[in-house]
N, C-alpha and C positions, 0 to 999 in steps of 0.2 A: 637447523635452528631455524623457528619463523618470527615473523613478526607480528605485533599486533597494537592497538591503539586502543588503549583499557579506563575505564571509569572505575576511579575507585568512592568516590564518591559526590552525592547529588549537585549541579551546579557548580562543578569544576571542570577545569578541561580534562579532556581524555591525554592520557600521556604513551609515549611510546615506549613497549615491553618485549621481551625478547625473550622464547620460549622453545622447548623442545616442540618438535613436532609432534603431537598425538598420534597415538596409534586407534585404529577404530575400533570399537566391539562388536560383538555379535549383532549382525543387522545393521552395520554402520557401511560410511562412506568416510573416507577422507579424501576432502577436496581440497587441490590446490585452486585457489582463487583467484578469476581473472577480472572480474570486476564485481563490484558490491554498490548499487543504489542507496542512497541517501531517505530516507522516508521520514515524515513529519514526525509518526510514532520514534523514531530514534531522538528526535529533540524531546521530545514528554518524557522519554528514558534516561537522559543525561539531566534535563531541570527536575526531575524528580515529580513530573505532575502523576508518572504512575511508579508505583516500588515493587522492585524483585530483588534478585539476589546480587549482593555487589560484592567483590570489584565482578566488572562484566565487561566483555568484548561486546560493543552491539555491533547493529548490522543483519538486516533480514531478507535483502533482496541479492541474493548471492548467486553468480554464474562461476560454474571452474570446472576443472576436468577433474575425475576419480583420478586418484596416484595411488591406494590402495584400498580391499574389500574386505569388513571382517566378515565373519565366517558366518555361512547360510543367503550369503548375498548371492543373488542370483539372476536381479531384474537390471543390473548395471553390471558392465565391465573394465579396467582398468583403460584409461583416456579417454571414456566416453565424456560429453559435455552433459551436465547438469545443472539446474536451477535448485535454490534451496529456499522457502520461502516462509514466511512467519511462523505457520503453526509446524513445529517439530516434533511431536510425538502426541499420540494420547492415547489413554489405558485402553481402549478397546472394549471393555467392559460395563461401564457406567451406563445408566439408561439413554443418556445422548448418543453415546457411540452406538448403543445397540438399536437407536433408529434414525439410522443414516443423518445425523446432528452433530458431527463429528466436533463442529467449530465451538461447541457448548461441553464440551467434555469437562468433566469434573476434577480431573489430574491432568493438564495437558503439560507441554512443554514447549517456549517458544523461543526462536530463537534470534539470539542478540539480547534477549531480556531475561531467560530463564535458563537458557544454557548461554556458553560463548559462540558468537556470531560473526559475521564476514567483514568486519575493521579491521583484517589482517590478511597476511600471505597464506591460511589452511585455516580447516575448517573441516571438524566433524560434524557428520549429519546421519540419520536415520534413512535409512535407502529408502524406506516404503513412501516417506513422504517429500521425495524430492522428484524432481517431473525433466524430462528431457526437453531439451529445448530446441525447436524447428530449426533449419537449418538458414531459412530465412531472415533469423534474425542476429546481429553480430554480437559478441560478448558487454559490451556498454549498451548496446542498444536495447538487448534483453532484460539489462537488468532492474531497472525500474515496472518490468513488468511481474518480477515476483511479489508485489505488493500492491505498488499504486494500480498497476494493472488488476489484480488479483481481487484486492478490495472495491474497486471500484467496478468489475463485472458486478462481483455479487450484491454490490447497493443496488446497480441497475437490474438484475430480476428483481431485487424486491420492489422495486419503482413500480411492477406491474409493466403493462401493455400500453404504456403511454407513449403518446405523439410530442405534446407540447411540453420538454422536460427541461428545469432550469437548474442548473449545476451554479452555487453559489463555495467560492473559492477557487481559483483557478492556476494550479498547480500540477504537482508528477499525476495524478490521479486525473484529473477532469484533463488534462490532455490528451489523455490514453483514450478516455472512456467517450469524450466527443468524435472522436474517428467511428469508435465502434456503433454510437447510438445513429450518428448519421449514417453509415453504411446499414443500417438497419431499418432505415427509413424515418428515424426521428427527426424534429427540429430542435435543436438544441439553443438556449437562452444562458447565455455566461452574465454572472455577477461576481466582480470585483470588491476590493478594498477602494473606498472613496478616491478617485483622482490617479488609481492605476492604469493608466493610458496604454502602458505595452503590456501587460496581461490581457487586455480588451483587444487591441489588435493581433495578440498571438490569435487568442480564440477565433476572431474573425477570419485569420489566415487558415484557421484549419476548419473552418466552413460552419462556426457557429452563426445561426440566423442571427442573433443579434450579440451585442454584450455591454454591459452598463455597470455603473455605480450599483452597490448594495444599498438598499433604503427606497429603494424607488419601484412602482409598480414594474412588471413584465408588459412586451408589449400585446403579449394576449394573457388569457388564462391559462396555466400550467395545470397539466395532469398530476405531473410529480415534480420532485423536488428534491435534489441529492443537496447534501451540505457537507463537503470536505474540510471549510473552514473551522476550525475550535473554538466558531464563538456562536457562545447560547442565546445571544439576540436574535439572531440570524431564525432561529428556529419559529417564533411567532411571526416575522418577514415572509418565512416562504409558507406559512398557513395562508395567509393573508392572499400568496400568489395564487396557490393551485383551487381548482375549482372544487366544486361538492365532488367528494366520493376520491379525492385526488390523495395523496401519501407524499409525505415529507421524509424521507430517510436520512440518517443522519450518520455518517461513514467514518467518522472518527472513532480512535480508543479514547479520548479526550475529551471534554470540552468545558467551557467555562460556564457557571450556571444561567440555566434558563428564565429569563424573568419572566412574573406571573403574566398571564394573559387571561382578557372574557371565556367565555366556555361557548360564546357565541363563534370565536375564531375557529374556534375545534368540530361544532355541531355541523353539521348535512354529510355525515361520515367520511370526515376527512380521518386521516392516521396518521402518527407518529412512531418512527419506529426506528431504529438502532443496529445497525452491522457489526455481528461479533465474528471476528476471525474469519476462516476459509475454511470450506472441507475442500478434497484431493478432487473428487467430481468435481469444485469450479474450477481448480487448475486445470484440468483437461480439457475443460471446455472452452476456458478461455485462449488458453494457445491454440487449442483448432482455429477459434475465429480470428484472432488476430493476427493468424498467419493468412488467412482467406480475406482480410479487408485490405491489403493489411496495413497492420499498423506499424506507424513512421513514429520513434520516441524522439523528443529533442531534450538533449543531454549537454552537461556540463560536469568534465571530466577534471577529477583533481587526485595527485598522487594520494597513496595512505597516509603521509605524515602532514597533510595538510586537513586532514580529516576534520581540525576546529572552525578553520576557516570555512570550509563548506558549510558545516552544521549553524554559525554562524550567518552566512547567507544566505541559507534557506530562513532560518526565524527572522529576518532585516524582512524575508520576500524579493529578494533580488540574485533570483535564479530562473530561468526561463525554463520549462519542461520540468528535467529532474536533474538531479546532482548524480555522481558516480564518482566513488572512489578504486581507481584503477591500481592495486598491490605493482 
């Protein structure tokens, strides 16, 4: 038997359920979960900000060991350590899949959203969308990289060749991305919710050039800004902070409404972009870079049954770095 924390209706607490251990189908793996990171997207699923199939087991930052192989799986063996990300499967034949943009697939599956995820002891995943985890990282340390790291890395790519980079919202993704960006030779300026001195000190400890409340001007004009906080009001603020030709990248799957702003704030070849999911190429590139840096994630571990407590602490901003469930 296996155990999982299941969501039945949006806005309700998860509850512990017992099930038969699933069997992998063709091309799939059965993964015994060692750790699963808790992402802000999980909050959006639980709170009903985004709507998918219910009931569902959330969680899409999975690290575990392969316990069984489905028919036709050749890239992994029983006992291998794998990571299971948000992108669980794509159709492979829509215009986006055929043009190396599988992140925009018309008919995808998403781990922990449209198929059961990692707030559990076991999960089934498509082998073609799993990643080997470098030996440089432990299970708990690696878990946040499966979304906070991957989506952060995709956002950084969209930010272009920026030297002065602003990060709005300093949680799991930003603390990973700061390390990568500094390793690449960029200057990072962190912006947090007003009065969050702990997050600002955390950002400086990781090498950020500055850390301050959002709402104020940066120490220097930014070449690009990445917004991780789901706060639409930060978009015009970031536009004010970037120089002409700068980019504002919205890295979340959900955000509150963006308030009206004058066209003059956008003028000057500034751009607003959003990040949608990830590609497997993003994952391979990121893990190669993360091992070189090497990225060190800061985590707080919780037992599986404490998933609701962990989600509430994340919602309240009382997690430094990332929260991780350890079944």
